[in-house]
Each structure stands twice: as C-alpha cells, then as structure tokens.
N, C-alpha and C positions, 0 to 999 in steps of 0.2 A: 784799525787798531785791535790787536788781539787782546783778550782778557781771559785769565784763568781763575776759576773759582778756587780760593784758598781760604778755607773756613776761618782759621784763626787770625788771618791778616785783615779781614773785612772790618771796617770801622763803622759803617752806617748802612741802614736799611731805609730806602726811599719809597714813599707813596708818590708816584709820578703824576698820574692823572687817571680819570675814568670818563667814559662817554657812552652814550646809547644812540644807536641808529634806529629810529622808529620805522624806517622803511623796511629794514631787514629783520628787525627784532633782536639784534645782537648788541650786547653790552660788552665793553672792553675795560678790563681792570689792569692797570699797568704799574709795575713795581720795578725796582732795581736795587742792587747792592753797589755802593760806592759809584764809581763811574763805569760800572759793568753794563752788559746788554739789558735792554728792556725785556722784562718778563711779562708777557700778556696772557691773562686768563680771559676766556670768553664765556658769557652766559647767553643762552639762546631761548627767547620766548616765542613759542609757535603762534601763528595767527597774524603775523605782520602782513601789511603795514598797519601801524597804529597811529591814531590821531590824538596827540597830546597838546593841550593848549592851556594857557593861563595858569591858574592855581594848581591844576592837576600836573601840568608839565613841571612846575616848580617843585612840587612834592615828589615827583618821580626822580628829579635830580637829587633831592635830599636823601631819598631812599637809596639811590645808587651810590652816593658818597658814603653812607653808612655801610653798605655792602662792601665797597672798596676797602674801607678801613677794617672791617671784621675779617674778610677773606684773606687779608694780608698775613694772617697768622700761619697760613700754609707755607709761606715763603720766608717770613721772619725767622721761623724756627730752624732754617737751614744753617744759619750762622749765629743767631742771637746776638748781634752786635749791640754795643752799649748806646749807640746814637740812633734815634729814629727821626727822620725828616718827613714832614708833610708839605709837599709842594702845592702851590696855588693858594686858595683862600685858607687862612688858619681856622682851626676848629676852636670851639669854646671850651671852658674848663669842665663843664658837665660831660661833654663828649670825651675829653681826655681821661677823666676819671672812669667812665664806662669802659673805655678801651683798655686802660691799665688793669682793671678788674678781670676783664675777659681774657687778656693775654696771660696774666699771672696765674689766675686760677685754672683757666682752661688748659694751660700747658703744665699743670701740676704733675700729672703722671709722666709726661715727657721729661720734665726736669728731674723727677725722682729717678727714673730709669737711667738717665744719662748723667746722674750725679752733678747736676748744674744748679746754681743758685741764681735765680732770676729777680729776686726782690729789688736789688739795686740797679738792675739793667733797664727795666721796662718803665720808661718815662716818655709820655706823649706830650710834645710841645703844644701850647695853646695860646690863643690870643685873648679875646674878650672873656669875661667871667660868665656872661649869659648871652643868649640870642633871643630875638623875638619868638613868642609862642607860635607854634604851627597852627594854621587855621583848619577848620573842618571842611571837607571836600564835598560832602553829600554823596558819599560812596553808596552804591547799591547794597542792599542786604544780601550778602552772599558769602559763603565760607570756602576758602581754599584749605582743604584738609590734607595734611601730609600723610602719606602712606609709605611704610617701610617693608610691607610684606609679612609682618608679624601679627600676633593676636591683638596687640594694644590698639593700633590704628583702626583695625576692623571693629573693635568695640566702640570706638569714638564715632565711626561712620554710621554704625547702626543706631547709636544714640541720637545723633543729629537727624537721622532719617525719621526716627520715632517722634522727634520734637518738631518735624516739619520745616527744618532749615534747608534752604537751597544750598547745595554744596557741589564742589568739583574736587574729585579725588586727584591729588597732585603728588608727583614724585620727580626726583632730580637724578639724571643719569640714565644709562641704557639698560638697566636690569630687566631681563625678560621675565624673571620670577615675579618682580614687583608688578610689572605690566599685566601679567596674567591674573594676579591677585586683584589689581585695580579693576580690570574688566569684569571680574567675577561679581563685583558690587552692583553692576548694572547702571552705574551713575556716570555722568559726564566725567572725563579724565583730562588731565593736563600733564604732559611730560616736558619738564624744563631741562635744557641742556647745560652742562658745565664741563669745560675742558680746561684743565690746568695748563699752565705754561710748560711746554715740553722741556725747556731747559732745566726745570726742577729735577727731572729724572736723571739728567746727566750730572747735576750737582750731587745728587745722592751717590752716584757711582764715584764721584771724586771726593767723598768723605764728608758730605753735609751731615749735620745732626739730623736724626730722624726719629719719628715716634708719633704718639697719639696726639691729635689736635681736637679742639672742641667743635667737631663738624656739625652738630646740631645747631650751634649758634650761627655758623655760616649758612646752613640750609634755611634757617629761620629768616635771615636777612635776604636771601634769594627770593623767598616766597613773599616777603613783605614788599619788596620791590615789584614783583609780578602783580601783587594785589592792587597796587596803585595804577600800574599800566593797564591791567585788564579790567579793573573796576570791581573790587570786592572789599567789603568792610571788615573782614576778619580772617585771620590766619590761625589755623587750629593745629596744635600738635597733641601728642598722646603720651606725655610723660607723667608717670604716677608718682606718688609721694616718696617712694623709696629711692628715686633718683637723687634726692637731696643728701643721701647718706653715702659716704665714701668708705674706703678700706682703711682700717686702723693699723698703721704700720708701727711696730715697736721701734722706738728711738727716732721716729720721724713724725708721727701724728697722722692726721687724716689726709688721705689722697683720694680725690673723687674722680674716677674715670668718667663719670656721667655729669661732670659739673655743669655743662651747658644745657643739660636736661633738667637741672634742679630748680627749685623754687626761687632761690636768691637771683639767679640770672633771668628767669622768666619775669619776675617783678621789675628788675632793672631795665630790661629791654622793652617791656610793654610801656613803662612810664616814659622812657626815652622816645619811643615811637610817637606817643601821644603829644609830647611836648616839642619834638624836633622834626617830625615827618608829617603827620596828619592827625588832627585831634580826634577823628572819628575812625581811625584804623585800630582795630582791636587785635591783640596777640595774646593767646592763652593756651594752656594745656587742659583739655577737657577731662582728663583723668586725674588731675592733680589731687582731688579729694580722696583718691582711692589707693589702697595698698595693691601690690602685685597679686595677692590672693583674691582680692575682690574683683580685679580685672579678669583673672582666670575664671572665676565663677560666672561672670557675665558672658565670657567667650564660650563657655561650655554649654550655654543654653541653646545654641544652634550648631548643627553640623554642616552648615552651608559652605564653610570654608576649610573643612578638615583636609581636603586633598589639594588645597592651594596655598595655605599659609606656610611660612617658615620664619622662625626667629634665629636660625642658626647663622652666626656671622661668618662661618667658613664658606657659605654660599656667596658672600658679597666681598668682592675685591675691587680695588681701584681700577685695575686693568682687565676686568671681566669676572665672570662668575662661573662656578662649576655646579650646575644645577642637576646633575644626574641623580643625586639623592638630596632631597630637601632638608634632611637632618643627618649630620655627621655622627651624632650619638656620643661624641667624646669631648665636646667643648663645654665650657661653663653655661652657655646659653641653652644648649640641648638639655644639660643636666637640670637646670633650674626650671625650664618651661615644663618638662616632664613631671617634675616634683610638684610644681604649682598647680598643674591641671589634675593630678591624680585624685585629690580629694573630691573633685567635682564631676568627674567623668567615669563612665564604666571602664573597667580594666581592658576589655576587648577593643573598645573604641580607641583608647589612648595608645595601646600597643600597636593597633592598626595604623595610627598616624605615624608613629616613629619607626615601625618596622621591627621593633624589639623592645624588651622590657629592660630599661636602664637600671632599675632598682634591684634586679636580680643578677647583677653582674659585678662580682668582687673587684674586677679590674677598675671599676669606676670609684672605688673607696676614696681615694685622695681628692678627687673632684668634688665629691659630695661633702667631705670633711671641710673643704674650704667654704662651701656654701653655708654649712652649719656653724662656721667660725669656730670649729673644733680643731685645735692644734694647728691652726692656719688662719690667715686673714681672708676676708671676702675677696674673690677674684677681681681683677681689673676688667670688668665686663658689666654690661647693663643687666644686672641681676638683682633680685630682691634683697631685702635685709635678712641677716642671719636669723632673727627671730621668726620671720615668716617661714623660712626653710625648716627651722626646728619645729614650729607648730604644725606644718604640713606633714612632716615625718611622724610626729607624735599621733596625728590623726590616723595615718595609715597603719600605725602599729596596733590600733584598736580594731582594725577591719580584717576579717578572716581571709579576704581575697588578696590582701597585700602583706600581712604580717609575717608570713614565712619567707618572703623574698629576702635575698642575702643582705642587702643594705638596710632594709627596714628592721629585720631581726637583729642585726648588729647594733643599730641605733637603740632599740628597746633594751638590749642586754648591756651595752657598754656606755652609751652616752646619756640616755634619759635619766638614769639614777643620779647623775651629777647635776641635774637641772631642777629648777623650781617648777613644779607641776602647774602652778598659777600662770606662769609665763608661757605655757605650751598650749593655750586655748586659741583656736582658730577664730571663734566668733567675734572677739573684740577687734580683730584685725580687719573685719569686714565692714566696720562702721565708717561711713564717709566722714572726712574731716571738713572743717569750715575754712581751712587755709587754702584758698584758690583764687583764681583770677577770672572765673567765668562771669559773663554778663549776668546781672541779677535776674532778669526775665528768663534767661535760658536755665539758670540754676533752678528756678522755681519749677520749670517744666521737667527738668531731668532728675531732681533730687530723689524722687520715689523710684525712678527707673534704675538709678545707680545703686540704690540701697537694696533692691529686690533680689 
C-alpha cells in the first residue's frame, strides 16, 4: 500500500513502540503518522553486549520510554496534527504534563517562525493519575558529561576534574570537531550514535513543517538512558543561567530558542527522572549558577583548549560539519563568544583564536546590535543576555587596547549615553546564583572554584 506524506491531511501522530537490544546496544524508537510507514530512529550505545537484569533492566525500559516520548518531537513537528496516540501501556498524568510542556515550549521558536498556534493542539492522552515511585538502583558514582565542543562544557569538565569526580566525556553524533575536543581533555570518552528515520528528510522535501526543536532535551534523554545501561549516577550538562531568558518579540512576547537548556526544564526533567526512572539518577547543569560572562572568565584561565574549541554553530549541521575554519566570524555565536571572552583575555590571544578582530569590523554592526538588544531583539541563538553584552562592551570601552575598535567606539559614542551606568557593571554579573540543581556536596566543593 503506497502512502504519500500530505502535511495538512494528516490527522494523528503515533508513538508506536520502542525496544533495546542489549546484545547489539541498539535502541529503536518507532513512530508513524496515521496509517503511514513506520519511522524508526536508532540510538547506538558502544560497548555491547550489555547485561541488564532486575531493577536495572526495568529502569532502562522506563528511561527508554521517556526517550521515545521526548525524541518524538523531531517527527511530530513535520505535520503537528491535533491527535497524539500512545500505543502500548498508557502514560500517567505527570508524564503527560511533562510532555505537553516540552512540546509546547520547546517548539516555541518553531511555531513563531511558521506562524502556528500549538496551544490547543498538543494534548498527550494518559491513564492513571500517578504511578509507583521509582526505586534507587545503587548506581556507581560516575558522571556522564555532555560535551558540545564549546567553552561551556570544557569549564564543567575541568570543574569536575578539580572536584575529583570520575567522569566520562560524552557526545552524540559523528562530529570530528567534538571528538577532537573530547580527546583533548585526556579523560575517558563515550560517543553515542543517533540516526533519525530517513523518511523524515523525504517528508521535508514534500512540504513538512520544519524548524528548531528542543534538541538539548532529546540529548538529555539519550544520556539518561545511557547512564542506566552503562552504570552512572549523574548526567551533567553545561547550561548557564542566561539560557532561561528568551528573545522578547514585540507583539508576541518571549520566545526562547534555548528553552530546553533553561532552568524550568532542568528542574522538571530532574524531578521526573527521580520519580519515574531511578531515584538515585541525578540530572543537572553544573553551570546553572553562572552568567555567560562568569563562564567566559573561567574558560580564559587556561589556554589548553584555545586551538580545539568552537562554539560556532555553522560548524555543526545534521548532515555533517564544515570544520575548515572553527569560527565563521559572522554568526551570533561567534559574535557573542568573542565579546564575552574579550574582557578576560589578552587581545592577541583572542584575535589569534578567531583569526580576526570581530569588534573592529563595521560589517558586524547589526549582529552586535542584536546582542546588545539595541534596535533589535536577542538572536534566536544560544547567546547571553543583552545586559551581559552591554556590560562587556562597556568594559572594553574603558580599555586602551579595545576602545578605538570600530564597534566599541560606536557603542561608547552612540549607545552608552542612553544607558544607566549602574547597569553596565561586569562585577555583579560574575556572582554565582543559588538557583541550581547541583548535588549539595558537589556545590560545597565547587562554590569557591566557580566564584574565583
């Protein structure tokens, strides 16, 4: 029976089934639209065969189910039908509410760009109001730490190393740039595989809705599943506090590109994992207490990764990367990382990392105006708050080596006079917050390190 993807005619999105073959280390996540073909995503854990028994096997199945439900966002968005079907055992009310928040908020930018209204569409059917609390598994004390190739995860890795926490540097997908950065740490590494259903790319050619998904939430679920299978009691990300703040769009309100990196999602997922997967499995962002400027200051303390790291998103693409230059120099990430590091690095070192001085290029004016939230809104990118960019620029305007550069000079002349000088201080932005999910013993060990 032939089936053609017709976006506007699709009525239902189906979560069909998920399974894990412990002999091969391959998990399969199966979805479908209406009575169309099965869409099978695969997740591959290296190190098979695995031995899973008893409570650990049951927890792995619960973690896999959660992954199946969260990863479905990549497929659901192709047609955003009004009916969602979950085949097999029904989920409870708490899981349904978690998923509705994830899909609705995580697809916020997608909906805004495609002029879609999802509030009345996203309803996850559920059975019982609650399920029995998940048990503790006695997981070994070990951290799977996500690495993305940028400065943030490297700051977390070095902080955990300082604290004496056993860790495995973990990434998802085939990026050679991330692999080289991970190997530079000198720590054990873990490369998890993720292959999307190939039909999705064909659906895109046939007119599927497309756009940003909350990929950090999906990657978190992949690593939580891996932690149960491999035996680790914590999954660590490196999302700082500015990830909780979105772009303020006139007439629309706040739209957060980084929603699944934010504090609200971290809290919700961590609590759900403790109650529904394993009581002793911890999920947290080590950098949550910090601003982007505080992270930049910590990163600048060592040059060990200068020739290896890159936060430039133009290097990372679903179907491969273009690593000839680690920094494109024109995207919002390049703009922001250059500006955030500038107050804490020597100018020759920073220009050496990027290959040029981005702040002395008038062609970059519009990009920096967006970061400053001056006549524009914050870019749909993983960048710091406008107040951080304004404070960093104000600091550079006071320094002889920077103040004559085109964009710094323009800031001092045109923008700074419109701002309150009290709001341009860097120092208050370097103080760690108490709003975080770090285990108390680890926070006690790291508090002084993160504030230094």
